[in-house]
C-alpha positions as CSV (number, residue, x, y, z in Angstrom):
1,M,-0.4,23.7,14.6
2,F,1.1,25.1,11.5
3,E,4.1,21.9,11.3
4,G,4.2,21.0,7.5
5,V,2.4,24.0,6.3
6,Y,3.3,24.9,3.0
7,F,2.0,27.8,0.4
8,E,-0.3,26.0,-2.7
9,F,0.7,29.1,-5.0
10,P,4.5,30.4,-3.7
11,K,4.7,32.5,-7.0
12,I,2.2,34.6,-6.1
13,G,4.5,35.9,-3.2
14,T,6.8,37.8,-6.2
15,V,3.8,40.6,-6.1
16,V,5.4,42.1,-3.1
17,F,8.2,43.3,-5.2
18,V,5.4,45.5,-7.4
19,F,4.5,47.3,-4.1
20,L,8.3,47.7,-3.3
21,A,8.7,49.3,-6.7
22,C,5.5,51.4,-6.3
23,E,6.5,52.6,-3.1
24,A,9.7,53.9,-4.2
25,L,8.8,55.2,-8.0
26,C,4.9,56.1,-7.7
27,R,4.0,59.7,-6.7
28,M,1.2,60.8,-5.0
29,R,-1.2,63.0,-7.4
30,Q,-2.6,66.5,-5.4
31,R,-5.6,65.6,-7.5
32,G,-6.9,62.3,-6.8
33,I,-10.3,60.9,-7.6
34,Y,-11.3,59.3,-4.7
35,Y,-9.8,61.9,-2.9
36,P,-10.3,65.4,-4.4
37,H,-9.6,67.7,-1.3
38,L,-6.0,66.5,-0.7
39,A,-4.2,69.7,-2.1
40,A,-5.8,71.1,1.5
41,F,-3.2,68.8,3.2
42,A,-0.4,69.8,1.0
43,G,1.0,72.6,2.9
44,V,0.7,70.4,6.6
45,T,3.8,69.0,7.3
46,L,3.5,65.7,9.5
47,K,6.5,63.7,11.3
48,P,6.4,60.4,9.7
49,S,4.9,57.7,11.4
50,Y,6.7,54.1,12.0
51,W,3.2,52.6,12.9
52,L,1.5,53.5,10.0
53,W,4.4,52.5,7.9
54,F,4.3,48.9,9.9
55,L,0.6,48.6,9.8
56,K,0.6,49.3,5.8
57,W,3.2,46.9,5.2
58,A,2.1,44.3,7.4
59,S,-1.4,44.6,5.7
60,I,0.1,44.5,2.4
61,I,2.2,41.4,3.2
62,L,-0.5,39.7,5.3
63,L,-3.1,39.7,2.1
64,I,-0.3,38.3,-0.2
65,V,0.5,35.5,2.5
66,A,-3.5,34.9,2.4
67,L,-3.1,34.9,-1.7
68,M,-0.3,32.1,-1.7
69,S,-2.9,30.1,-0.2
70,P,-1.1,28.0,3.1
71,V,-2.3,24.7,3.2
72,K,-1.4,21.4,5.0
73,E,-2.1,17.8,4.1
74,K,-3.4,15.2,6.1
75,V,-3.0,11.6,4.9
76,Y,-5.7,8.9,6.2
77,Q,-5.7,5.4,5.8
78,P,-9.3,4.3,5.2
79,E,-10.4,1.0,7.3
80,S,-10.1,-1.7,4.9
81,T,-12.2,-5.0,4.6
82,P,-10.5,-8.1,6.0
83,G,-8.8,-9.9,3.3
84,Y,-8.6,-13.8,2.7
85,A,-6.2,-15.9,5.3
86,M,-4.2,-18.1,3.6
87,T,-1.5,-20.3,3.3
88,L,1.2,-21.5,0.8
89,V,2.5,-25.0,1.0
90,V,5.4,-25.5,-1.2
91,D,7.4,-28.6,-1.7
92,A,10.7,-28.7,-1.6
93,S,11.9,-32.3,-2.1
94,A,14.4,-33.8,-3.8
95,S,11.9,-34.8,-6.7
96,M,11.2,-31.0,-7.2
97,R,14.9,-30.8,-9.1
98,N,14.1,-33.2,-11.8
99,G,13.1,-32.4,-15.1
100,D,12.9,-28.8,-17.1
101,F,9.9,-26.8,-16.6
102,D,10.2,-23.8,-18.7
103,P,10.9,-24.4,-22.6
104,D,11.8,-20.8,-22.9
105,D,14.8,-21.3,-20.5
106,K,16.4,-24.3,-20.3
107,T,18.7,-23.8,-17.7
108,K,16.4,-22.7,-15.0
109,S,15.0,-25.8,-13.2
110,R,11.8,-26.6,-12.0
111,F,11.8,-25.4,-8.8
112,E,13.1,-21.8,-9.8
113,A,10.3,-21.4,-12.2
114,V,8.1,-22.2,-9.6
115,Q,9.6,-19.4,-7.0
116,E,9.3,-17.0,-9.7
117,I,5.5,-18.0,-10.2
118,L,5.0,-17.9,-6.2
119,R,6.4,-14.4,-6.4
120,D,4.2,-12.7,-8.8
121,F,1.1,-14.6,-7.2
122,V,2.3,-12.8,-3.9
123,A,2.4,-9.6,-5.1
124,R,-0.9,-9.8,-6.5
125,R,-2.5,-10.6,-3.3
126,G,-1.9,-7.6,-1.2
127,G,-5.1,-7.6,0.5
128,D,-4.4,-10.7,2.5
129,T,-2.7,-12.2,5.1
130,I,-0.4,-15.1,3.8
131,G,2.0,-17.8,5.6
132,M,4.1,-20.1,4.5
133,V,4.7,-24.0,4.8
134,V,8.0,-25.6,3.1
135,F,8.1,-29.5,3.4
136,G,10.4,-32.2,2.5
137,T,11.0,-35.1,4.8
138,H,9.4,-32.4,7.5
139,A,7.6,-29.4,7.2
140,F,8.3,-26.1,8.8
141,I,7.0,-22.7,9.1
142,A,8.7,-20.8,6.4
143,S,6.6,-17.5,7.5
144,P,3.6,-16.7,9.7
145,P,0.5,-15.2,8.2
146,T,1.6,-11.9,7.4
147,S,0.4,-8.8,4.8
148,D,4.0,-8.1,4.2
149,T,4.2,-9.2,0.4
150,R,7.7,-8.0,0.3
151,M,9.0,-10.4,3.0
152,L,7.4,-12.8,1.9
153,S,9.2,-12.4,-1.7
154,Q,12.2,-12.4,-0.2
155,I,11.6,-15.6,1.7
156,I,10.4,-17.3,-1.5
157,D,13.9,-16.3,-3.1
158,R,16.0,-18.0,-0.2
159,L,14.2,-21.3,-1.0
160,Y,15.9,-24.3,-2.5
161,V,15.5,-27.7,-3.2
162,G,16.4,-30.4,-0.4
163,I,16.3,-27.3,2.5
164,A,13.5,-29.9,4.6
165,G,15.2,-32.9,3.3
166,K,14.8,-34.9,0.1
167,Y,11.8,-37.2,0.8
168,T,7.9,-35.8,1.0
169,A,5.9,-35.3,3.9
170,L,3.0,-34.3,1.7
171,Y,0.1,-34.8,4.5
172,E,1.9,-33.5,7.6
173,A,2.7,-30.4,5.3
174,V,-1.3,-29.7,4.7
175,A,-2.1,-30.5,8.3
176,K,0.5,-28.1,9.8
177,G,-0.9,-25.3,6.8
178,I,-4.4,-25.9,8.0
179,A,-3.0,-25.1,11.8
180,L,-1.3,-22.0,10.4
181,L,-5.0,-20.5,10.1
182,H,-6.5,-21.8,13.2
183,R,-6.6,-18.6,15.0
184,S,-7.5,-16.2,12.3
185,E,-10.2,-14.4,12.5
186,S,-11.0,-13.8,8.6
187,R,-14.0,-16.0,7.2
188,E,-12.1,-17.1,4.1
189,K,-9.4,-19.5,4.8
190,L,-7.4,-20.8,1.9
191,L,-4.8,-23.5,1.8
192,I,-2.9,-23.4,-1.9
193,L,-0.5,-26.7,-1.9
194,L,2.0,-26.8,-4.8
195,T,3.7,-30.2,-5.0
196,D,4.5,-32.9,-7.3
197,G,2.5,-35.1,-5.6
198,R,4.5,-37.6,-4.6
199,N,4.1,-39.0,-0.7
200,T,6.8,-41.0,1.2
201,P,5.0,-44.0,2.8
202,G,5.1,-44.0,7.0
203,A,4.1,-40.2,6.9
204,P,2.7,-39.6,10.7
205,V,-0.2,-38.0,9.1
206,S,-2.3,-39.8,6.6
207,A,-4.5,-37.9,3.9
208,D,-8.0,-38.8,5.8
209,V,-6.5,-36.6,8.6
210,A,-5.7,-33.8,6.4
211,A,-9.0,-34.0,4.9
212,A,-10.8,-33.8,8.3
213,L,-8.3,-31.1,9.6
214,A,-9.7,-29.3,6.2
215,E,-13.6,-29.5,6.8
216,K,-13.0,-28.9,10.6
217,E,-11.1,-25.4,10.1
218,G,-13.5,-24.7,7.3
219,V,-10.1,-24.2,4.9
220,R,-10.6,-24.7,1.1
221,L,-7.7,-26.8,-0.5
222,Y,-6.5,-26.0,-4.0
223,A,-4.0,-28.6,-5.0
224,V,-1.5,-27.6,-7.8
225,V,0.3,-30.6,-9.1
226,I,3.3,-30.6,-11.4
227,G,4.5,-33.2,-13.7
228,E,3.5,-36.5,-13.5
229,T,1.5,-37.9,-10.2
230,P,1.2,-41.5,-9.2
231,A,-2.5,-42.1,-9.5
232,E,-3.5,-43.0,-6.0
233,Q,-1.9,-39.4,-4.8
234,E,-3.9,-38.0,-7.8
235,S,-7.2,-39.6,-6.5
236,L,-6.8,-38.5,-2.9
237,L,-5.8,-35.2,-3.4
238,A,-8.7,-34.5,-5.7
239,S,-10.9,-35.9,-3.3
240,I,-9.9,-33.8,-0.4
241,A,-9.8,-30.8,-2.6
242,Q,-13.3,-31.4,-3.5
243,R,-14.5,-32.3,0.1
244,S,-13.2,-28.8,1.5
245,G,-14.8,-26.8,-1.3
246,G,-11.9,-26.2,-3.0
247,A,-10.4,-27.4,-6.5
248,Y,-7.4,-29.8,-8.2
249,F,-5.3,-28.6,-11.0
250,T,-2.3,-30.2,-12.9
251,A,0.5,-28.3,-14.9
252,K,2.8,-29.8,-17.2
253,D,5.0,-26.4,-17.6
254,A,5.8,-22.8,-16.4
255,A,3.0,-21.5,-18.5
256,A,0.2,-23.8,-17.5
257,L,1.2,-23.4,-13.7
258,S,1.4,-19.4,-14.0
259,E,-2.2,-19.8,-15.7
260,V,-3.5,-22.1,-12.6
261,Y,-2.4,-19.4,-10.0
262,T,-4.5,-16.8,-12.0
263,Q,-7.4,-19.3,-12.3
264,I,-7.0,-19.4,-8.5
265,G,-7.0,-15.5,-8.1
266,A,-9.8,-15.0,-10.3
267,L,-11.8,-17.9,-8.0
268,E,-11.1,-16.3,-4.9
269,T,-11.0,-12.4,-5.4
270,S,-10.0,-10.5,-2.3
271,P,-11.2,-7.3,-1.4
272,Q,-8.1,-4.8,-2.5
273,R,-6.8,-2.3,0.3
274,P,-8.3,1.0,-0.3
275,P,-5.9,3.9,-1.3
276,L,-4.6,6.6,1.1
277,M,-7.0,9.5,1.4
278,T,-5.3,12.7,1.3
279,V,-7.2,15.9,2.8
280,K,-6.1,19.3,2.4
281,E,-6.8,21.9,5.5
282,Y,-6.4,25.4,4.3
283,Y,-5.2,28.1,6.4
284,Y,-5.6,31.4,4.4
285,I,-8.4,32.6,6.7
286,Y,-5.8,33.4,9.3
287,P,-3.6,35.8,7.3
288,L,-6.5,37.2,5.2
289,F,-8.2,38.0,8.9
290,M,-4.8,39.9,10.4
291,G,-4.5,41.4,7.2
292,F,-7.9,43.3,7.4
293,L,-7.4,44.3,10.7
294,T,-4.1,45.8,10.0
295,L,-5.9,47.7,7.3
296,L,-8.6,49.0,8.9
297,L,-6.0,50.1,11.6
298,Y,-3.8,51.6,8.9
299,V,-7.1,53.7,8.0
300,Y,-8.0,54.6,11.1
301,W,-4.7,55.4,12.8
302,R,-4.1,57.9,9.2
303,N,-7.4,59.7,9.8
304,R,-6.9,60.6,13.3
305,R,-3.5,62.0,12.5
306,M,-4.6,64.2,9.6
307,S,-7.9,65.3,11.7
């Protein structure tokens, strides 16, 4: 019951030294203000009572403990509103290595700049569940839907160009990302595709199949294309995004890409997790009640001895 209890005002405990000093140094006056007839008892010799001494100091200590305010904190996590279910579909094919993408840092490759922006975006979506699909020649699930943003950031750090092959199975990755959201109970489902817009011919999944899946599952597609994109793929991706209720974006450099993700975050604002609630439960009533009882017993027993 009292596990984790601490004193809110522990310094008040030093008052006990005042009582100890008074016990040793203060003398009782024969002419008291409240008890003017104490002289009548001056000649009476009584044996010291250990019970009286115990009750007196017990009441003093208990009342000081009550003033120190023993308290216990309980932390509650309020139930939060379910956030968005989201899949990040990231292009890691060989074409993502080409070109400088950050004018401020020429040594940073396009994909390294992309990783940094993805980490920032994930960190801002603490109330959502996010999965990740990485694709090249084939697509694979890098992370199932999770709310652990720290784990997702670590996965993003470990990606590299060519991890899934050097070619690009674009629409297969989109279909796999949509399938990842199939069992989600969230009403809001998003798929954010980050690619250079290239697609290797002969892939098993076509653009029409990806678009039909997005409409069936109620997934909004946000296609973010970096660099120069073939006109045919640009038209297909823009059409799929529009049919699904999403949007199509292009970015020429890292600053533009960061701005695109900021726009997506503004368009799809998910509820944030409510902060933890700390409730304090005070226990001063227990020492206060016990101190009052011991004080009454002290007065009663003292009067009995003097009567």
